[in-house]
C-alpha positions as CSV (number, residue, x, y, z in Angstrom):
1,M,101.1,114.2,82.6
2,K,103.4,114.4,85.6
3,K,102.6,116.7,88.5
4,E,104.8,119.6,89.4
5,G,108.1,118.2,90.6
6,G,107.7,115.3,88.1
7,F,106.6,112.4,90.2
8,F,103.5,111.1,92.0
9,E,105.1,110.1,95.3
10,G,102.5,110.6,98.1
11,D,99.6,110.7,95.7
12,L,96.8,108.2,95.1
13,L,96.3,106.2,91.9
14,L,92.7,105.3,91.2
15,A,92.2,102.4,88.7
16,M,90.0,103.4,85.8
17,P,87.2,101.0,84.8
18,G,89.1,99.9,81.8
19,M,92.1,98.7,83.8
20,S,93.2,95.5,82.0
21,D,94.8,93.8,85.1
22,P,92.1,92.3,87.3
23,R,94.4,92.4,90.3
24,F,93.9,96.2,90.2
25,D,90.1,96.2,89.7
26,R,88.8,99.4,91.5
27,A,92.1,99.7,93.2
28,V,93.3,102.7,95.2
29,V,97.1,102.7,95.4
30,Y,99.1,105.0,97.6
31,V,102.4,105.8,95.8
32,C,105.2,105.4,98.3
33,S,108.1,106.2,96.0
34,H,108.4,107.4,92.4
35,S,111.5,108.4,90.5
36,D,113.2,108.0,87.1
37,E,114.0,104.5,88.3
38,G,110.4,103.4,88.6
39,A,107.6,103.5,91.2
40,M,106.4,101.5,94.2
41,G,103.0,101.7,95.9
42,L,100.5,99.9,98.1
43,V,97.0,98.9,97.1
44,I,95.1,100.2,100.2
45,N,91.5,98.9,99.5
46,H,91.9,95.1,98.8
47,P,91.5,93.2,102.1
48,L,92.9,89.7,102.6
49,S,90.5,87.4,104.3
50,A,92.9,84.4,104.7
51,L,95.0,85.9,107.5
52,T,94.3,87.8,110.7
53,F,96.6,90.2,112.6
54,Q,96.9,87.7,115.5
55,E,97.8,84.9,113.1
56,L,100.4,87.0,111.5
57,L,101.9,87.9,114.9
58,E,101.9,84.2,115.8
59,Q,103.7,83.3,112.6
60,L,106.3,85.9,113.3
61,D,106.7,84.6,116.9
62,I,105.6,88.0,118.4
63,S,104.1,87.4,121.8
64,I,101.5,89.9,123.1
65,S,100.2,90.3,126.6
66,G,96.8,91.8,127.0
67,P,93.9,92.4,124.5
68,L,94.7,92.8,120.9
69,H,92.4,94.6,118.5
70,D,92.2,93.1,115.0
71,I,93.8,95.0,112.2
72,P,92.8,94.2,108.6
73,I,95.6,92.9,106.4
74,L,95.5,94.1,102.8
75,S,96.7,92.7,99.6
76,G,99.2,95.5,98.8
77,G,99.9,94.3,95.3
78,P,101.2,91.3,93.3
79,V,105.0,91.8,94.0
80,E,106.6,90.0,97.0
81,T,103.3,89.0,98.5
82,G,105.1,87.5,101.5
83,R,106.7,90.8,102.5
84,G,104.8,93.1,104.9
85,F,104.5,96.9,104.8
86,V,102.9,99.2,107.3
87,L,101.7,102.5,105.8
88,H,101.2,104.9,108.8
89,T,101.0,108.4,110.1
90,A,104.4,110.1,110.4
91,D,104.2,110.3,114.2
92,F,106.1,107.0,114.4
93,I,109.6,107.0,112.8
94,Q,112.4,104.5,113.0
95,D,115.8,104.4,111.2
96,S,114.3,102.2,108.5
97,T,111.1,104.3,108.0
98,L,110.6,105.9,104.6
99,V,109.0,109.3,105.2
100,V,106.8,109.8,102.1
101,S,105.1,113.1,103.0
102,E,104.7,115.4,106.0
103,T,101.9,113.1,107.3
104,V,102.5,109.6,105.9
105,A,105.4,107.2,106.3
106,L,106.2,103.5,105.4
107,T,107.9,101.0,107.6
108,A,108.6,97.4,106.7
109,T,110.2,96.0,109.9
110,V,108.9,93.5,112.5
111,D,109.5,96.2,115.2
112,I,106.6,98.3,114.0
113,L,104.3,95.3,114.3
114,K,105.4,94.8,117.9
115,A,104.9,98.4,118.6
116,I,101.3,98.3,117.1
117,A,100.5,95.1,119.0
118,E,101.7,96.7,122.3
119,G,99.7,99.9,121.6
120,N,102.9,102.0,121.1
121,G,102.8,102.3,117.3
122,P,101.7,105.1,115.0
123,R,98.4,106.9,115.6
124,Q,96.9,105.4,112.4
125,H,98.2,102.6,110.2
126,I,97.3,100.0,107.6
127,L,99.1,96.7,107.0
128,A,99.7,95.2,103.6
129,L,101.4,92.1,102.2
130,G,103.0,92.7,98.8
131,Y,103.3,95.8,96.8
132,A,102.7,97.2,93.3
133,G,105.8,98.1,91.4
134,W,106.5,99.8,88.0
135,S,109.7,99.8,86.0
136,P,111.1,103.1,84.7
137,G,108.4,104.9,82.6
138,Q,105.8,102.1,83.1
139,L,103.5,104.0,85.5
140,E,103.6,107.1,83.3
141,N,102.6,105.0,80.3
142,E,99.8,103.4,82.2
143,I,98.5,106.8,83.2
144,Q,98.8,108.1,79.6
145,E,96.8,105.1,78.4
146,N,94.0,105.9,80.9
147,G,94.7,103.0,83.2
148,W,95.0,105.3,86.3
149,L,93.7,108.6,87.5
150,T,96.0,110.4,89.9
151,C,94.8,112.5,92.8
152,P,96.3,114.1,95.9
153,S,96.2,111.8,98.9
154,D,94.0,112.4,101.8
155,E,94.7,111.0,105.3
156,E,91.0,110.3,105.9
157,I,90.7,108.3,102.7
158,I,93.9,106.4,103.5
159,F,93.3,105.5,107.1
160,S,89.6,106.1,108.0
161,T,87.6,104.9,104.9
162,A,86.3,101.4,104.6
163,A,87.9,99.4,101.8
164,S,84.6,98.7,100.2
165,I,83.8,102.4,99.6
166,M,87.3,103.8,99.2
167,W,87.4,103.8,95.4
168,P,84.1,105.6,94.9
169,R,84.8,108.0,97.7
170,A,88.2,108.9,96.3
171,M,86.6,109.4,92.8
172,A,83.9,111.6,94.4
173,M,86.7,113.6,96.1
174,M,87.9,114.3,92.6
175,G,84.4,115.4,91.5
176,I,83.8,112.2,89.4
177,D,80.5,110.3,89.4
178,V,81.6,106.7,89.0
179,S,78.3,105.8,87.3
180,M,79.3,108.1,84.4
181,L,82.6,106.3,83.8
182,S,83.1,104.0,80.9
183,S,85.4,101.1,80.6
184,F,86.4,102.3,77.1
185,S,89.1,104.9,76.7
186,G,90.3,107.1,73.9
187,H,92.6,110.0,73.2
188,A,91.6,113.4,72.0
């Protein structure tokens, strides 16, 4: 059930069609941390439409001079939805950055938003409000009950794939034809 080393940190979770929680329908979750104490991840394919990057910067009183490219804001999960997280390439590290893998890191400070807005941030990044959290053993149980499929993460899937096609593309990366999946699960 668990990968070598015991935990899924740095992997992707792909919601199976029978996922009982509608907040995770066709979700792709990047697992930022996973230990005996539980797990934390970000849904990386559910965009929010109610807030733009510029509006977020204005709410945080971050002033920007010059042109600003719009960055989609994602619904990272149902926990602490007012808290922001930036999942990014590991070429940008601060004292508060959690380095998840050799190529991916997580930062949850206003400083990274300023750096991104000024063009000095990480090479690639996604911004999410909220996160998905699991208590000890909960994620493992959900995987065992066929709620999630785990797969290795891929930088292109995380940072360069449109949210609307991320779930089927990640499934295809695993060799799974989504048209052949059933919402019913069982155990052999």
